[in-house]
N, C-alpha and C positions, 0 to 999 in steps of 0.2 A: 275598709267598708266596700262592699261590692256594688256593682252598677245599680241594682234595684234598690238597695238601701240608700245609696246616695241620691238616686232619683226621687225617692220618697221625701228625703230631707229638703231637696230643692223645691219639690212640689209644695211642701208646707210653707216655704218662704214665699212662693209665687201666689199661693192662695190668699195671703195677707197683704200682698203688694198692690200699690196703686199705680206706680210708674216703674217700668222695667226697660232696661237697655240691653240690646244685643249688639256686640261689636264682632263683625264676622269677617273671615278671610277666605282664602281659596278652598279650604277644607270643606266648607259647607256645600260647595258646588261639585265636589268629587263624585257624588252619586248621580250627578247629571252627565257624567262622562267628561268633565273638564279636569285637567291636571292640577296638582296641588303644589306646583313649584313656584319659584321666585320669578317675578317679571312684572310687566305692566298689567296690573290687576291679576297677577298669577296666570298669565296666558302665553307662556312660551316654554318650550322644553327641548333641549338638545337639537335645536334647529341647525341645519347645514348652512353655514354662512359662507357664501361664495366669495365675498369681498375680503375675507381674512380679518374682519374687525370683530371685536366683542359685541354681542347682541345688545348689551347695555349702551354701547356707543351709538349703534345704529338706531335704537329706539330712544334717542335722547332729543331734547329740545334743540340742542345745538346742531345736530346732524339734520334735523327736520328743517331748520332755517337755511342750512347750506345746500342740502340735497334732498328735498322733500320726496322725490321719486324713490330714493333708496329706503327711506323710512316707511313710506307707503307700501313698498314691495313686501316688507315683512309684516306690516299690519294686515295686508291682504292674506298672508299665510296664516296669521293668527286667526283671523275671521273664518277662513276656509276650514281650519282644523276644528273650530267650535260650532260650525254651522249645523243646525239640526238639534242642538242641545236645548234643553228646556228646564224650568224649575223642577226640583224634586220635592218629596214630601217634607224634608227638613225646612225648606223655605215656606211651604204651606202651613206647617205646624206653628211656626213663628207668627205668620199672618193671622192664624186662627186665634191666637192668644189675645188679639185685640178685642175679642168679645168679653174678655175678663177684666182687662185693665188697659191703661195707656202704655203702648209699646213703641219704642223708638229703635230703629235699626240703623247702625252706623257701619257701613261696609267698605272694605278695601277693594272689593270686586268691581269689575267694569261690565259684567254680563247682564245687568239689569234684572236678574231673576227675582229679587225680593219684590220689586214693584209688580212684575208679572204674576207672582204668586198671591198678590193681594195686600201686601203691607202698604199702609198709607203714609206712615212717618218714616221716610227713608232718606238718609244722608249718604250720598255716594262720594266718598272722600277722593277717590281716584277717577271720578267721572263715569261715563257710559259709552261703550264702544260703538253703539248703534246710533249715537247722536253726532251729527256732523254740523260744522259751522264754517262760514266763509270768512277768511281772514281779511277780505276787502270790504264787503258790504254788511257782514254780520248775519246774513240769512242763515237760519237754522233748519235742519230737516232730520227726520228719522229715516234710517236706512237699515232694514233688517238683513239685507245681504249685500255684500260688496261686489258680487258677481256682475260683470258687465261695466263696472266703473272704469274710467280712463286712469292711466298711471302717469302722474298723480291726478286725482279727481278735481274737476273744476265746477264752479258754481253755475247753476243753470240760469241765474239772474244776471250776473255780471261777468262771469268768466274767471273770477278770482279763485285762488287756491283754497281748497277745502282741507280741513283736518278733523279728526275725531275728537270729541270732547273728553279726552282722557289726559291724565298727568303722565307725561313722558319723563324719562330719567333726567335729573338735573333741574326739573321744574318745581315750582312751589305748588302746594295744595291749593285748590280753588278757594278764594277768600270767602265767598258766600257760604260754601259748605262748611268751612272751618268756623265761621262765625256762628252758624246755626248749631253746630256741634258744641261750641263753647257755651252758648246760651242754654241749651238743654242740659248739659252737664252741671252748669251752675244752679239750675232749678232743682237738680238732685234726682236720684233714682233709689228705689228701695232694694232692687236687685240688679246687678250688672253681670252680664255674661260675656265671656270671650269664647268665640266658637270658630274653630278651624283656622286660627291665625297663629303665626309664630311669635306674635307680640314683640317683635324686634324694634318697633318704632315707638317713640315716646307718646305719640297721640293714641296708641293702643294700650301701652303698658301703664302710662300715667293715671288715667281715670280709674282703672281697676285697682291700682295700688291705693289711690286716694280714697276710694269707696271702702276698701278693706280696712284702712287705717281709721276710718270714721265709724267702724263697727257695723257696716252694712253687709248684706249677703252678696258675695261674689262667687262666680261659678266659671270654671274652665272646662270646655269640652274639646278634647284633643287627644288622639291616641299617642301622641308624642309629648314629651315633657318640654316646657318652655320656661322663659323667665318668670312667668306667673304661677307656675305649678306649686311653688312653696309659699305663695302669697294668698291665694284664694281660699275662701271658706270651704268650698266643695270642688272636687275635681272628678270628672268622669273621663276615664282613660279609654274612650271609644270614639267611634265616628259620630258625626253630627246627627245623622238620621236615627241611629240606634239610641243615642243618648236622649234626644228630644222626644222620641216616641215613648221611651220609658218614663220621662218626666210627665208628659201629657197624660199617659195612662194612669200614673199615680195621682194626678189631679182629679181625675174622674170627670163625669159630665157636668 
């Protein structure tokens, strides 16, 4: 089945849906200029590591505890590389679907683009890079650019160490986000999308498989094959923007 025919089939399922879930990964932000590789929220690629350590070790919770300046050095590089990027039409098309039905977005990305694009029900499983909090007093703040911050950054209120509210390597997913994810999945969805993610983690793979086994409509949007490719009801082997645009066009006004 070609892209347009598959898009029409998906649109028919969406037209009858009351609740829809989008599980998104780095691929949806590719057309915003962000890379689609593995990392903290998909935000590093072939960095030059002066310290001779794997980037996974530098960007780990253990290294942050021992040497926060080292971890922050590479977080600064990530933020600098992504500065100026913004949500693209794929994010906005998902947000616009809220006018038709209840839509939940569960994202592995830390760029915050789904919220910026207007989605209201967003679960950020890996956190948000622009949100900082103090490890001493707990003060929280939004920081759209890290330019000018000390290395490592300190809290303006108490002088304590700041860290971004993201999941580093070796850390658990945030309990509150996981709980909300579990609650919404238990409530059920009529259509479940996997968009731009390798689906390598159980919390991505599992809900799609369960929905498929329950006879619900499942959709994969990814130019590359993944663990879900032979499981889903419909597969669009194209980028997020082209696929979502075809689906929304098929839905009509």
